[in-house]
C-alpha positions as a printed NumPy array, in Angstrom:
array([[ -0.174,  11.328, -13.718],
       [  1.323,   7.882, -14.151],
       [  0.014,   5.242, -11.804],
       [  1.688,   2.279, -10.162],
       [  0.91 ,  -1.08 , -11.732],
       [  2.326,  -4.586, -11.919],
       [  3.484,  -7.243,  -9.462],
       [  7.059,  -7.672,  -8.229],
       [  8.449, -10.314,  -5.859],
       [ 11.552,  -9.349,  -3.857],
       [ 13.634, -10.832,  -1.071],
       [ 13.61 ,  -9.266,   2.393],
       [ 17.012,  -9.262,   4.095],
       [ 17.626, -10.15 ,   7.742],
       [ 17.399,  -6.447,   8.692],
       [ 13.908,  -6.137,   7.2  ],
       [ 15.009,  -4.226,   4.105],
       [ 13.537,  -4.898,   0.683],
       [ 14.513,  -3.503,  -2.71 ],
       [ 11.983,  -1.121,  -4.171],
       [ 11.23 ,  -2.414,  -7.699],
       [ 12.918,  -0.413, -10.462],
       [  9.784,  -0.565, -12.635],
       [  7.831,   1.166,  -9.862],
       [ 10.612,   3.69 ,  -9.185],
       [ 10.205,   5.131, -12.67 ],
       [  6.678,   6.276, -11.705],
       [  7.835,   8.225,  -8.644],
       [  7.409,  11.931,  -9.19 ],
       [ 10.17 ,  14.387,  -8.262],
       [  7.77 ,  15.697,  -5.587],
       [  7.89 ,  12.302,  -3.83 ],
       [ 11.664,  12.678,  -3.39 ],
       [ 11.919,   8.916,  -2.707],
       [ 10.036,   9.414,   0.582],
       [  7.021,   7.343,   1.564],
       [  4.466,   6.697,   4.263],
       [  3.891,   3.03 ,   5.071],
       [  1.002,   1.68 ,   7.121],
       [ -1.343,  -1.258,   7.616],
       [ -3.641,  -1.838,   4.694],
       [ -7.335,  -2.609,   4.831],
       [ -6.511,  -6.231,   4.006],
       [ -3.576,  -8.128,   5.578],
       [ -1.008,  -6.149,   3.572],
       [  0.887,  -2.869,   3.827],
       [  0.096,   0.333,   1.97 ],
       [  3.026,   2.36 ,   0.704],
       [  2.247,   5.918,  -0.399],
       [  4.83 ,   8.179,  -2.057],
       [  5.066,  11.452,  -0.157],
       [  3.148,  13.46 ,  -2.757],
       [  0.253,  10.956,  -2.781],
       [  0.248,  10.747,   1.013],
       [ -0.347,  14.487,   1.209],
       [ -3.574,  13.932,  -0.796],
       [ -4.626,  11.228,   1.687],
       [ -3.87 ,  13.583,   4.578],
       [ -6.037,  16.26 ,   2.959],
       [ -8.927,  13.785,   2.821],
       [ -8.334,  12.714,   6.418],
       [ -8.364,  16.349,   7.523],
       [-12.008,  16.494,   6.395],
       [-13.035,  13.546,   8.609],
       [-15.275,  14.657,  11.475],
       [-13.139,  14.01 ,  14.556],
       [-16.132,  14.807,  16.776],
       [-17.939,  11.665,  15.62 ],
       [-17.073,   8.244,  17.037],
       [-16.82 ,   6.801,  13.512],
       [-14.435,   9.567,  12.48 ],
       [-12.202,   9.153,  15.52 ],
       [-12.149,   5.379,  15.14 ],
       [-11.203,   5.534,  11.46 ],
       [ -8.481,   8.107,  12.103],
       [ -7.058,   6.166,  15.042],
       [ -6.912,   2.81 ,  13.299],
       [ -5.732,   4.127,   9.961],
       [ -2.997,   6.44 ,  11.245],
       [ -1.727,   4.587,  14.297],
       [  0.684,   2.423,  12.295],
       [  1.778,   5.05 ,   9.76 ],
       [  5.526,   5.612,   9.544],
       [  7.681,   7.662,   7.212],
       [ 10.372,   5.752,   5.312],
       [ 12.858,   6.643,   2.59 ],
       [ 14.778,   4.73 ,  -0.022],
       [ 18.38 ,   4.138,   1.003],
       [ 21.363,   4.437,  -1.356],
       [ 20.661,   0.928,  -2.67 ],
       [ 16.968,   1.704,  -3.317],
       [ 15.765,  -0.37 ,  -0.371],
       [ 12.979,   0.321,   2.099],
       [ 13.296,  -0.778,   5.702],
       [  9.998,  -2.382,   6.671],
       [  9.08 ,  -1.46 ,  10.26 ],
       [  9.156,  -4.62 ,  12.393],
       [  5.597,  -4.214,  13.765],
       [  4.224,  -3.815,  10.251],
       [  6.292,  -6.719,   8.974],
       [  4.96 ,  -8.931,  11.729],
       [  1.324,  -7.793,  11.31 ],
       [  1.377,  -8.372,   7.543],
       [  3.119, -11.752,   7.794],
       [  6.04 , -10.62 ,   5.65 ],
       [  9.113, -12.69 ,   6.365],
       [ 11.745, -13.398,   3.72 ],
       [  9.729, -12.397,   0.61 ],
       [  7.596,  -9.345,  -0.168],
       [  5.319,  -8.894,  -3.151],
       [  4.836,  -5.321,  -4.368],
       [  1.614,  -4.657,  -6.258],
       [  1.053,  -1.36 ,  -8.008],
       [ -2.416,  -0.116,  -7.07 ],
       [ -2.766,   3.229,  -8.798],
       [ -1.736,   6.002,  -6.418],
       [ -0.254,   3.596,  -3.856],
       [  1.64 ,   0.33 ,  -3.662],
       [  0.511,  -2.693,  -1.687],
       [  3.142,  -4.939,  -0.098],
       [  2.035,  -8.513,   0.606],
       [  3.453, -11.666,   2.106],
       [  3.245, -14.422,  -0.519],
       [  1.019, -16.521,   1.785],
       [ -1.486, -13.729,   2.488],
       [ -1.676, -12.796,  -1.194],
       [ -2.257, -16.442,  -2.157],
       [ -5.053, -16.69 ,   0.437],
       [ -6.618, -13.461,  -0.858],
       [ -6.41 , -14.759,  -4.436],
       [ -8.03 , -18.063,  -3.462],
       [-11.066, -16.224,  -2.069],
       [-11.73 , -14.527,  -5.422],
       [-12.675, -16.807,  -8.298],
       [-12.817, -15.397, -11.816],
       [-16.605, -15.131, -11.994],
       [-16.794, -13.264,  -8.679],
       [-14.014, -10.945,  -9.799],
       [-15.78 , -10.316, -13.092],
       [-19.012,  -9.353, -11.301],
       [-17.132,  -7.135,  -8.853],
       [-15.216,  -5.428, -11.655],
       [-18.374,  -4.736, -13.664],
       [-20.133,  -3.348, -10.591],
       [-17.281,  -1.047,  -9.613],
       [-16.662,   0.198, -13.139],
       [-20.384,   0.877, -13.624],
       [-20.304,   3.016, -10.447],
       [-17.339,   4.948, -11.884],
       [-19.232,   5.597, -15.105],
       [-22.168,   6.981, -13.109],
       [-20.072,   9.614, -11.341]])
């Protein structure tokens, strides 16, 4: 399966619509049918899952123990902002106003391919996130994570 990658900066119109980058569109599977689920990310960004990838996330969420407080809390906070969106005839996505406001997205949106999903950032929040991570820290983090992957 092809994965989403790259960074793309697009304008957001006054109705909250943003063009979905053509270079990311080519990685959409026919099963996605240009339908997505958008929700708050774990950082101050939005997560955009194509429909076929969202169904995998839903399968994982279905295994969360809803009888535990941790399980209920995770489900509530992760799913409460999820909305289904589709590409319009001009390949735009309408960003829900509450999500736009929460993520700080105003007139620009930066799409970042993140494997099975796409992150959508405000330029200011992405710059702040980037400032927190210097190269040496990133290098250590990368080595640690990739070592964990090798151990699986």
